[in-house]
C-alpha positions as CSV (number, residue, x, y, z in Angstrom):
1,X,-3.3,-20.7,6.1
2,X,-3.2,-17.7,8.5
3,X,-3.9,-15.2,6.6
4,X,-7.0,-17.2,4.6
5,X,-10.6,-16.9,5.8
6,X,-13.9,-18.0,4.5
7,X,-14.7,-14.9,2.6
8,X,-11.4,-13.0,1.8
9,X,-7.5,-13.2,1.9
10,X,-5.1,-11.1,3.8
11,X,-2.3,-9.4,2.6
12,X,-0.2,-6.2,3.3
13,X,1.3,-3.7,0.8
14,X,3.9,-1.1,1.2
15,X,4.1,2.8,0.0
16,X,7.6,3.7,-0.1
17,X,8.5,7.4,-0.6
18,X,12.1,8.3,-1.1
19,X,13.6,11.7,-1.4
20,X,16.1,11.4,-3.9
21,X,17.2,8.9,-7.0
22,X,20.7,8.7,-6.1
23,X,21.5,6.4,-8.7
24,X,21.0,5.3,-12.0
25,X,17.8,2.9,-12.1
26,X,17.2,-0.5,-14.4
27,X,15.8,0.0,-17.9
28,X,12.4,2.4,-17.4
29,X,10.0,1.6,-20.9
30,X,7.2,3.5,-18.4
31,X,9.2,6.3,-18.0
32,X,10.6,6.7,-21.5
33,X,7.1,6.6,-22.7
34,X,5.9,9.3,-20.2
35,X,8.9,11.5,-21.4
36,X,7.9,11.1,-24.7
37,X,4.3,11.9,-24.3
38,X,4.4,14.1,-21.3
39,X,7.8,15.4,-20.4
40,X,6.8,17.6,-18.2
41,X,5.4,15.2,-15.6
42,X,9.3,13.7,-15.4
43,X,11.7,15.2,-12.7
44,X,15.1,15.6,-12.8
45,X,16.5,12.6,-11.3
46,X,18.6,14.6,-9.3
47,X,15.8,17.1,-7.7
48,X,14.8,16.0,-3.8
49,X,11.6,15.4,-4.8
50,X,9.4,13.6,-3.4
51,X,8.8,10.2,-5.2
52,X,7.0,6.9,-4.7
53,X,7.4,3.5,-5.7
54,X,4.7,2.5,-8.2
55,X,5.0,-1.5,-9.8
56,X,3.4,-2.5,-13.0
57,X,1.4,-6.0,-12.8
58,X,2.4,-8.5,-15.3
59,X,-0.2,-9.1,-17.8
60,X,-0.4,-12.9,-17.1
61,X,-1.8,-11.7,-13.2
62,X,-4.5,-13.3,-12.1
63,X,-5.0,-10.0,-9.8
64,X,-5.1,-6.7,-11.5
65,X,-3.2,-7.2,-14.6
66,X,-0.7,-4.3,-16.3
67,X,-2.7,-2.0,-13.3
68,X,0.3,-0.3,-11.2
69,X,0.2,-0.9,-7.8
70,X,2.2,-0.9,-4.5
71,X,4.2,-3.6,-3.6
72,X,2.4,-6.2,-1.7
73,X,0.9,-9.5,-1.3
74,X,-0.2,-12.3,0.6
75,X,0.0,-13.2,4.3
76,X,2.3,-16.0,5.0
77,X,2.3,-18.7,7.3
78,X,5.7,-18.5,7.4
79,X,5.6,-14.0,8.3
80,X,3.9,-15.8,12.1
81,X,7.3,-17.5,13.0
82,X,8.3,-17.3,16.5
83,X,11.9,-17.0,15.3
84,X,10.8,-13.8,14.0
85,X,10.8,-12.8,17.7
86,X,14.3,-14.1,18.4
87,X,15.8,-12.6,15.7
88,X,13.9,-8.9,16.0
89,X,13.9,-8.7,19.8
90,X,10.8,-7.6,20.1
91,X,9.4,-7.4,23.5
92,X,6.5,-5.9,25.0
93,X,7.1,-2.6,24.9
94,X,7.8,-2.4,21.2
95,X,4.4,-4.4,20.4
96,X,2.5,-1.4,22.5
97,X,4.8,1.2,20.5
98,X,3.5,-0.3,16.9
99,X,-0.2,-1.0,18.3
100,X,-0.2,2.3,19.9
101,X,-1.7,0.6,22.8
102,X,-5.3,-0.5,21.8
103,X,-6.9,-2.9,19.4
104,X,-7.1,-1.8,15.5
105,X,-8.9,-3.1,12.6
106,X,-10.0,-6.7,12.2
107,X,-6.4,-7.5,10.3
108,X,-4.5,-6.7,13.5
109,X,-6.4,-7.7,16.2
110,X,-8.5,-11.1,15.1
111,X,-7.9,-13.9,17.3
112,X,-6.1,-16.5,14.9
113,X,-5.2,-20.3,15.3
114,X,-2.8,-21.4,18.3
115,X,0.2,-22.2,15.5
116,X,-0.3,-18.6,14.7
117,X,-0.4,-16.7,17.8
118,X,3.3,-16.9,18.8
119,X,3.8,-13.8,16.8
120,X,1.3,-10.6,16.8
121,X,-0.5,-9.8,13.4
122,X,1.2,-6.2,14.5
123,X,4.5,-7.6,13.4
124,X,3.6,-10.6,11.5
125,X,1.8,-8.0,8.7
126,X,5.0,-5.9,8.4
127,X,7.2,-8.7,8.2
128,X,4.9,-9.8,4.8
129,X,4.5,-6.1,3.4
130,X,8.9,-6.4,3.6
131,X,8.8,-10.2,2.5
132,X,6.6,-9.2,-0.7
133,X,7.8,-6.1,-1.1
134,X,12.0,-7.7,-1.8
135,X,9.7,-10.3,-4.1
136,X,8.3,-8.3,-6.5
137,X,11.0,-5.2,-7.0
138,X,14.2,-6.6,-4.9
139,X,14.4,-4.0,-2.5
140,X,14.9,-5.5,1.2
141,X,13.8,-3.1,3.8
142,X,16.3,-4.3,6.5
143,X,18.9,-3.1,9.1
144,X,21.7,-5.2,10.5
145,X,21.2,-7.5,13.7
146,X,24.3,-5.2,15.5
147,X,21.9,-2.4,14.7
148,X,19.2,-3.2,16.3
149,X,20.8,-3.4,20.0
150,X,20.8,0.0,19.4
151,X,17.6,1.1,18.7
152,X,16.7,2.5,21.7
153,X,12.4,2.4,22.3
154,X,12.7,6.3,24.0
155,X,14.0,7.5,20.4
156,X,11.2,5.8,18.8
157,X,9.0,7.3,20.7
158,X,9.9,10.8,20.3
159,X,10.3,10.8,17.1
160,X,9.7,8.6,13.3
161,X,12.7,7.0,11.5
162,X,13.5,6.3,8.0
163,X,13.6,2.7,6.7
164,X,16.9,1.1,5.7
165,X,17.8,-1.1,3.0
166,X,20.5,-3.7,2.4
167,X,22.7,-3.4,-0.5
168,X,23.5,-6.9,-2.3
169,X,25.2,-7.8,-5.4
170,X,22.5,-8.6,-8.6
171,X,23.3,-12.1,-8.8
172,X,22.7,-12.7,-4.8
173,X,19.6,-10.6,-4.9
174,X,18.1,-12.7,-8.2
175,X,18.8,-16.1,-6.3
176,X,17.3,-15.1,-2.9
177,X,14.2,-13.8,-4.6
178,X,13.4,-16.9,-6.5
179,X,14.1,-19.1,-3.4
180,X,11.9,-16.8,-1.8
181,X,9.1,-16.9,-4.3
182,X,9.1,-20.9,-4.4
183,X,9.3,-21.2,-0.7
184,X,8.3,-17.7,1.7
185,X,10.5,-19.8,4.4
186,X,13.3,-19.0,3.2
187,X,12.9,-15.3,3.9
188,X,13.4,-16.0,7.6
189,X,16.9,-18.0,6.3
190,X,18.0,-15.4,4.2
191,X,17.8,-12.8,6.8
192,X,19.8,-15.0,9.2
193,X,22.3,-15.5,7.1
194,X,22.9,-11.9,5.9
195,X,22.4,-11.2,9.9
196,X,19.8,-8.8,9.0
197,X,16.8,-8.2,10.3
198,X,13.2,-6.6,8.5
199,X,12.8,-3.3,9.5
200,X,9.8,-3.2,10.8
201,X,10.5,-0.3,12.8
202,X,10.0,1.9,9.8
203,X,6.8,1.2,8.5
204,X,4.2,2.8,10.3
205,X,0.3,2.2,9.7
206,X,-1.5,3.8,6.8
207,X,-5.1,2.3,5.9
208,X,-6.6,-0.8,5.3
209,X,-9.3,-1.8,2.5
210,X,-11.3,-4.9,1.8
211,X,-12.0,-5.4,-1.6
212,X,-15.4,-4.6,-2.7
213,X,-17.9,-7.4,-3.5
214,X,-16.9,-8.8,-7.0
215,X,-16.2,-12.2,-8.6
216,X,-12.9,-13.4,-7.9
217,X,-10.6,-13.0,-5.0
218,X,-11.2,-10.2,-2.2
219,X,-8.5,-8.8,-0.3
220,X,-8.2,-7.4,3.2
221,X,-5.0,-5.5,3.0
222,X,-3.0,-3.5,5.5
223,X,-1.4,-0.8,3.8
224,X,1.7,0.5,5.9
225,X,4.4,3.3,4.9
226,X,7.9,4.1,5.1
227,X,10.3,7.0,3.9
228,X,14.1,6.6,2.6
229,X,16.8,9.1,1.8
230,X,17.6,7.8,-1.5
231,X,15.1,5.3,-3.7
232,X,17.0,2.2,-3.8
233,X,17.4,-0.2,-7.9
234,X,14.2,-1.9,-8.6
235,X,14.5,-4.9,-10.4
236,X,11.3,-7.4,-12.4
237,X,10.1,-10.1,-11.0
238,X,7.6,-13.2,-12.2
239,X,4.7,-11.0,-10.8
240,X,5.9,-7.6,-11.8
241,X,7.3,-6.2,-15.4
242,X,8.3,-2.7,-14.7
243,X,8.7,-0.2,-11.3
244,X,8.7,3.3,-11.7
245,X,9.8,6.1,-9.1
246,X,7.3,9.1,-9.6
247,X,5.8,11.9,-7.6
248,X,2.5,11.4,-6.4
249,X,1.4,14.3,-8.5
250,X,3.1,13.1,-11.8
251,X,1.5,9.5,-11.3
252,X,-1.9,11.2,-11.2
253,X,-1.3,13.5,-14.0
254,X,0.0,10.1,-16.1
255,X,-3.4,7.9,-14.8
256,X,-5.8,11.0,-15.9
257,X,-4.3,10.9,-19.3
258,X,-4.3,6.8,-19.7
259,X,-0.5,6.2,-19.5
260,X,-0.8,4.7,-15.9
261,X,-3.7,2.7,-14.8
262,X,-4.3,2.7,-11.4
263,X,-6.7,0.7,-9.2
264,X,-8.8,2.4,-6.5
265,X,-6.5,2.4,-3.4
266,X,-3.8,3.7,-5.0
267,X,-5.7,6.0,-6.8
268,X,-6.8,7.2,-3.6
269,X,-4.0,7.2,-1.6
270,X,-1.5,8.9,-4.2
271,X,-4.4,12.2,-3.8
272,X,-3.5,11.9,-0.2
273,X,0.5,11.9,-1.1
274,X,0.2,14.5,-2.9
275,X,-0.7,16.8,0.1
276,X,2.9,16.5,1.1
277,X,5.6,19.0,0.0
278,X,8.9,16.7,1.4
279,X,9.2,13.1,2.4
280,X,9.9,15.1,6.4
281,X,6.5,16.0,6.2
282,X,5.1,12.6,5.5
283,X,7.5,10.5,7.7
284,X,6.4,13.0,10.4
285,X,2.1,12.7,9.8
286,X,2.5,8.9,9.4
287,X,4.1,8.6,12.5
288,X,1.7,10.9,14.4
289,X,-1.6,9.3,12.9
290,X,-0.6,5.3,13.2
291,X,-1.8,6.7,17.4
292,X,-5.3,6.4,15.7
293,X,-5.1,3.3,14.0
294,X,-6.4,2.6,10.7
295,X,-10.3,1.7,10.2
296,X,-10.8,-0.6,7.7
297,X,-13.0,0.9,4.8
298,X,-14.9,-1.4,1.8
299,X,-15.8,0.2,-1.1
300,X,-19.2,-0.3,-2.1
301,X,-20.1,-0.2,-6.0
302,X,-23.1,1.6,-7.3
303,X,-24.2,1.5,-11.2
304,X,-25.8,4.7,-12.2
305,X,-26.8,5.5,-15.6
306,X,-23.6,6.8,-17.0
307,X,-21.0,6.0,-14.9
308,X,-20.0,3.1,-11.7
309,X,-19.5,4.8,-8.2
310,X,-17.1,3.6,-6.1
311,X,-18.6,5.0,-3.0
312,X,-16.4,5.3,0.8
313,X,-17.2,5.7,4.3
314,X,-18.5,8.9,4.9
315,X,-20.2,9.4,1.9
316,X,-23.6,10.1,1.9
317,X,-24.4,7.4,0.0
318,X,-22.5,4.7,2.1
319,X,-24.6,2.1,3.4
320,X,-25.2,2.3,7.5
321,X,-24.5,-1.3,8.0
322,X,-22.5,-2.5,4.7
323,X,-22.5,-6.1,3.7
324,X,-18.6,-7.2,4.1
325,X,-19.1,-10.7,3.0
326,X,-21.8,-10.8,0.2
327,X,-23.6,-13.4,2.5
328,X,-26.7,-10.7,2.1
329,X,-26.4,-10.1,-1.7
330,X,-23.4,-9.5,-4.4
331,X,-22.1,-6.9,-6.8
332,X,-23.0,-3.6,-7.7
333,X,-26.1,-1.7,-6.4
334,X,-28.0,-0.6,-9.4
335,X,-30.0,2.8,-9.6
336,X,-32.0,4.7,-12.1
337,X,-30.5,7.9,-11.8
338,X,-27.5,9.9,-13.4
339,X,-24.3,10.8,-12.4
340,X,-25.2,14.5,-11.7
341,X,-28.4,13.7,-10.1
342,X,-27.0,12.1,-7.8
343,X,-24.3,14.2,-6.8
344,X,-26.7,16.7,-6.2
345,X,-29.1,14.4,-4.3
346,X,-26.4,13.2,-2.0
347,X,-23.8,16.4,-1.5
348,X,-21.3,14.7,1.1
349,X,-19.0,12.9,-1.2
350,X,-15.6,10.5,-1.0
351,X,-16.5,8.6,-4.3
352,X,-14.4,7.2,-7.1
353,X,-16.2,7.4,-10.0
354,X,-15.4,5.2,-13.4
355,X,-16.8,6.6,-16.7
356,X,-17.2,4.7,-19.9
357,X,-14.0,5.2,-20.9
358,X,-13.2,3.7,-17.8
359,X,-11.1,7.1,-16.3
360,X,-11.0,7.3,-12.8
361,X,-12.4,10.3,-10.8
362,X,-12.0,11.0,-7.1
363,X,-14.5,13.5,-5.2
364,X,-13.9,14.5,-1.6
365,X,-15.6,16.9,0.3
366,X,-15.9,15.2,3.5
367,X,-14.0,15.9,7.0
368,X,-12.4,13.2,9.1
369,X,-11.4,13.3,13.0
370,X,-9.1,10.6,12.9
371,X,-5.8,12.3,12.3
372,X,-5.4,11.2,8.9
373,X,-4.7,13.2,5.3
374,X,-8.1,14.3,3.1
375,X,-6.9,13.5,-0.8
376,X,-7.1,16.1,-3.0
377,X,-10.5,15.9,-5.6
378,X,-8.7,14.2,-8.9
379,X,-9.7,14.4,-12.6
380,X,-13.5,15.7,-12.1
381,X,-13.5,17.2,-15.8
382,X,-13.2,13.5,-16.8
383,X,-17.0,13.0,-16.2
384,X,-17.8,16.3,-18.7
385,X,-16.2,14.2,-21.7
């Protein structure tokens, strides 16, 4: 398959930010639970507050059950279909715009088999992110084919653009999603029938995370980000039980109180997103920083006396040449020091810490020069409990 390698599988994830909720959402069990426990975390649905979409993974999911994640999933062979080039009208100029003129992380730049080389990874990964978002949430980020003809490259180069989504009846939505989940090639068929094109132009490269060395499946995931003016409706799927639109700060507070479990990449990215006041600010930075390309990050696990550390690039504890494949060794590195001893020994920090109660904390005092936003430190008091 196009996205299956020896040591990991390639996937794409999408962070969707919305300015406001303009329509009633389906049942919101999680939102109701948050309102009962911490009503101050939930904003008025009519307020123009920057929100992001999170989906709760099904309890039966083999990957991160019951954890809240951004929509996304594995790359499929059909995401590399040559027919996408004809449908989108992509050419060399657009490819250069998406790639910013130079190769990115291996997930973007690696040489693929001939049958998957007709369409660049820059486009295929964006199509995968949009397809998986539709499968998991019912949100179809797409433009009418007629609109693509008027989307001039000059305007794309001068300013960022918001995403557009396709409104369809719930019946049509459910029918197409069932077909696509069963056979991903039906995504292309649907777009042709609806005369829509996946809105790849509005997806901006954000980050690239590689699953650490643990048992089970490992994923090399490209994270994209996009902004919409109004939050679309969310529909449950076989893989997800519930979706929620909530501000990044609200999600993190709910996480710190044990209401919303998060995976480390989601925690880190949400801590970045809390730095933005509006979707306009986020969109502007997303467009500008994509020129730097995302670096692939692989968390390294360190087991100390009283917690587990998830160490990230830039941290004093991060190895100079990390073992990406697990062929040298696997699992967490065990050390004899305590958390506080390691804090003193290695003062430059970019790490997520998991205490004995499985509470997450984020420590970050490094300075990057890649044009990206640094995260706000999170839940540091959890280690003192």
